[in-house]
N, C-alpha and C positions, 0 to 999 in steps of 0.2 A: 691308217689315218685317224685322229680322231675328231671328228667334226662339232663334239661337245665344247672338248678343249680350247677348239682353235677360236669358237665363238666366244667364250670365256674369256680369254685375254685378246683378243681382238674382234669384240662384237661391233664398232664402224668400221673397220675393214671390209667384212663381210656386208652388213648390210648395205654397203654403198658399192660394189661389186652387184650384190641383186638389184639395185634400183637402176645400175646400169645397163643390166640385161634389160629389165623390165621398159628401159626408157625406147631403147634400142629396139626394143620387138614390139613397141606399139608404135611407133612411129613408123614403122615397116609395114604392122596395118594398116595405119595411115594414107601410104603410097596411093590407093587409088581415089579417094578423096582429095586428094590436092592437085589442084587446078591453075594454083598462080607460081609453081616454080617448073624452072625447067624439065630437070629431072629429078621428079619427087622420091624414086625406089632409089635414091642414093643417099637420101638425107637420113636415113637412119645408121649411115657409113660415117656421115660427118659430125654426128652425135658420140657417135664410136670415138672418134678422131678428137672431141673437146674432153671425153672424160678421159684418154691418153694424156692430153695436154695439162688435163687437171692435177693429171697424177706424178706429174713432175713439179708442177705447182705446188702441189702439198710437200713433196719431199723436199723441197727449197725453202718452206715454209719449219718443216719439220727439225732441216739443218742449222735454221737460222735462229730460231726458238721466237717465241711470241715477246717478250724483251725489245726485241730488232725493234718489231712494226709497230709495239708503242711509242718506242722511242723517237722514229719516223713518222708519226701518225699526220703529227699537224703538218707537215710539208707533203706528205699525201693528199691530203683534206684539199687544202690548197691548189694542190695541180688540178683535183678534180672538178675543183670550185669554175676555175680559170675554162677548163670543158666545156662545163653548163653554160659558162658564162657566152660562148661561142656559140653554140646550139641554141641558147634563147635570143639571141639576138638572131641568129638566121631566120628561125621562126620568123617572129616582131616585123623584120623587115622585108625579107624575101616572101615569103608566106603570107604573109598579111597585108602589109605596106603596099607592097607590089604587086601583091593578086599571082604570084609566079605556082603557087599551090603544089610545094613539094616539084616541082619541074626542073626547075633550075636553081642555083644558092649562091648566095652569095663568100661564105665561106665552104674552102676547098671541104672535098669529101664529105661535107652535111649530106646528111639522106635523110626523108621522111616517108612513115609508112601511118596509115587510119589518119591522118588529120595531124599526125605529132612529129615534128621534129626534133629525134630522141637519138639518132645514130652517125656513127661514121663511116663511113662506107670501106673497107678496107677490103684490100686483096683476101676474097674467100673468109669475107670473116665480118657481118656490121657489129661494130664495138660500140657500145651502150652506155655511155657513163653512168648513169644515172641508176644503174640496178649494179654498178659498184659504189659507189656515193652511198647507199643505205649501210653498206657491211662497213663502210668505213666510220658513219656515223656511231652506229652500235660502239666501234671500238673507241673510240674519243670519247665519249658519253662515257663508256665503263673507266676509261683512265682517268678523268674529273671526279667523275661521282666517288671513284675509290678518296684519291686527293682531296676532297672537300671532306668529306669523314672522316679522314685520318686530320685532316687540320683544323675541325670542328668539334672541340671535346667537350662542349658545351653545347647543346643543340638550342639555338633560340630562332625567332620568327625572323630576323634579320639576316641570320646565315641560311636559310633556308630559301629566305627571297634574293639574297646573291648565288646560290648555286642555280636556282630555277633563271636568274639574268643569264649566266653562263650558258647553263644550256639552250636559252635562245639564241645567243650569239650563233652558236654552232648550228642548229638546226634551220634559223629561216633564210637564209641565203641558197643552200640547194633547193629547200622546199620551196620558193619562190621562184627560184629559175626553172627548175623541173615542170611547175606553173603552169609558167609562163612557155614552157615548151608542146604545153596542151597535153602532158601525159598523167591525168589524174591517177591512173591506178597506181604508178611508182608514189606518190604523193601518199594514198591512203595507205601504203606498204609500214612507209617510212612513219608516219606516226604512231602506229601502233608499237613496233620495235622500241619508238623514243617513251611511250606510256611502259612500256614490261620495263626498260631501262631505269627510268624516274620512278617510277613502282615500286622496287625493288631495292631505293634508294635509301629506303625507312622514312622518311618525307614524313609529315606528321597528313592522317588521314583525311583532315579538313581539305589539305587541296584535292584531292581526288572528287571528295563529294561536291566540292565548286564545279571541279570538271565536269563530274555526271551529271548536273542541273544545265551548265550551259549547254551542253550536247542534246540531253532532251528537250530542250528547249530551242537547241537549231531545228532538230527535228519534228518538234510539235508544227513548228512554224511553216517550215516546208511544206506538211501534210498538209495543213490548212491552207495555205496557197493553192497547191496542187489541184485539191480540191473546192475549196469556194472563193479562189481570187487568183483564176486560170491565167488570165491576162496579165496579170501581176507576173505572174511565177514563170511564165514564158519567155519575160524580158530579163530574168534573172538568169535562169537555164534554157540556154537557145541552141540553137544544133544541132550536131553531133551529141550533146549528153542529150539534148530534149530527147531525140528521137530514137533514145538506147533506154531512156524510161518507158516510151509507151512501146518498144519491143518487147520488155522484161516484163509490163503489168497485161500485155494481148499482145502475144508472141501472133496467135493467129490469126488476129482479126489486123496485123504490120506484117502480114506472111511477106507481103509486094518488096519490105524494106526493114526494118530491121528484126523482125521479128522474126523472117524465116532461121536463123541461124539457130535459136533456141528452139524453134518448132517441128524444123526436120531434126535436129540432134535428137526430141522427145521422142520424134516418131522413132528414132535408128535403137536406141537402147534402150527404147520402152515396150518393142517389143521380142526383146533379146532375152525374156525370162532366164533360167538358171545358168545356163551355157554357152547363150551367144549364139549368132547365125555363124560365126565359122571367121578364120584365116582371113584379111581383109574382105570381110563383105562390105558390101552397098546394098541399103537398104534406103539413102536418101542422102544427096552429097549435100554438106554443110562448109563453110570457110573454115578456116584456123585449126585444121582438125590436126596438125602437127604441135599447134602451140595453145592456144586456150583450150580448145576443146579434146586435149587426147585422153581425158578421162571417160567420154563420152564417147573415143573407139573403141577403148579397154571393154566398156560395159555393153558395146554394141556388137566386138565380136566374143568375148567372152560374158557376157552375161553378167547376173548378181555375184556367180562362184567368183569370177574375175575382179569387178569390180569389189570384192570383199578381199580379194587376197592384196589389192593394190593399196585400200587404207589401214591394212592391218601394216601393211610395210614402212606406210607413212607413221602410221603410231609406234610402231618398233623406232622408229629411228628419230621419232621426237622424245620419247622416253629413255635410250642411249644419248642423246646429247644433255639433257637433264641429268640423268645419272651422271655422267661423267664432269659433268659442269659444275654442279651442287656438290660434287666430291672433292673439291680443291679446297685448299687452307687460303687461298687469295682470293679475297674480296670481289678484284678485279675482273677474275675469270666466272665469279657468279654473276657479278651486273652483266657480262659479254653475253655470258649463257642465257639468260632472261633477253636479251635484246634480241641477240637470234632466234631464240623458241619464241618470241613474239613475231618476229620476221614471219618466219616457218608456218605460223597459226595460222595466223593471217590469210596466207595467200592459199594452204591446203582447203581451208574453211568456205573461204571464197569462190574458189576455183570451182571445186567440187558444189558448193552453194549455188553458181550461177547457172551451171549446167543443167542442176535438178531445179531449176525457175523459182528459186528460194532468193538469188540476189540479180542486180541487176547485172550484163555484161560489161565488165570497164577493163577488158584485156589485161588479167592478173593471170597468169600461166601455174602451170603447177611445178614447183622446185622439184627437182631433180628427174624429172620424166616427160615433161613439157621442152620439146626442139626449142636449142637458141644456146648458142655460147656464151654470150653475155652474163645470164641468168646462172647458168652452169658455173662457171669460172668465178664468178662472186661469192659464189655459197660457198664453191669449194676451199676458197682461202677460210672461211669462217672452220668448214673441217678440218683442214690443216693446220688450224691453233687451235681444235677440238682433239687433236692426235697429239699436240705438243705438251696440253692438259692433262692426257690420258699418262702422257711419259711422266709428267711430274709426278700427278697421284700414282702412279706404281713407284716411281722413287721414296716417295712415303711412307708405303704401305712396306717396301723393302728393310728400311731402318728401323722400321716398328719391329717388327720380330725379330 
C-alpha cells in the first residue's frame, strides 16, 4: 500500500481520520478529570459514534452534491431560525423572568448549561442549533455573494451598500437570537466567519478600514472603562461574563471562582515538560476537560510534543481545506472556503489561546477534537461539501489532461 499516493489522492480523508483518532484518545485521557458525567470512560466511544454518523452524513452530501444544499439553503436557514427563536424565548422567559435558572423549561426538550439555553435535549444527544447555523450562514453568504458579483457588472457604491444590507438581513436574526440565549462564544465565531466571506467578496477596502476603526474604538473604550471607570464597566458587563474577565486577568487571585479552571490547567500542563505526565494523568482537576480544555489534557499527558503534534494536524487540516477550496473554478466555493476557514481559524486560535491564558474563557471548543456532537456534525457538513468540491476539481483536472 502506497501511503504517499493515498495521501496525495485523498488528503482530507486521511486528516479527518487522524483527527478522529486524536479526539477519541484525548477524550479517553480526560476521563479521570470529568466529574459531572455519569460514565466519563464512555465519552470517547460516543465521540467515535458521532464520527461514524458524520461519515454517513458526508456520504449523503457527497451523493446529493453541493448544488442541492445551495438550492435549499434558504429553507434550511428558516428552519434553524425557528429553533433559535424557541430557545431564545425559553431563556428569556423561563430562565430570566420566571427565575427557573435552567431547572424547568417552557419549550419541550429545551436545555440549559452554564447559564445558556442553547440546546434541545434529545435521547443520547444534546442538539445545539447555533452550532449548525454558523455553517448555514456561511453557505447562504457564499451563495448571495456569488449572485451579487455576477449581477453587478460595474462596481458602484450603491451596489456595495445593497450587498451589505443583504448580508445584514441574513446575519442579524441569528446573531441576536444566539446572544439572547446567552451564548456569546458562538456569536464571536459567526462574526469572524462572516468577515472572511465579506472580505473575500472584493468590496472596496475602505469598508474594512472603517470596520477596523470601529472595533479599535470599542476595544479602547472598553479598556478605558475597565481601568478608569470600573463602576460603569460593571454595569455594562456583569454576572458570568464579568467573572470570566476577572478569572482571565488574575486566575490565581480568583482561584476560588472563575480563575480555578485556567489556574489548575496551567499548573497541569505547565509541569508536563517535553513528553508529559502520561496516560490519564491527574495533576489538578479542572472542569470541561473533554470540551473547552481538551488541548490542556493533551499537553498535560503528552507535553510539548503532544501539543505540537495536535497543532500540526490542525494546521494541516486548514491548509488542505484552503487548497481544495481555492483550486475550485467556482467563485461560490471560494467564498464558502474562506468562511469555513475563518470559523475554524478563530476557534482554533481562541481555544488554544484561552488555555494559554492569552484570551478570556468563553466556552469556545477546539473543532474536531473537543467532545460534542453538534459541533462535530455541523463541521462535518462543511467537510462533506469540501469532498464534493474536491471531486469537481479532480473532474476539471482530468478533462485538462
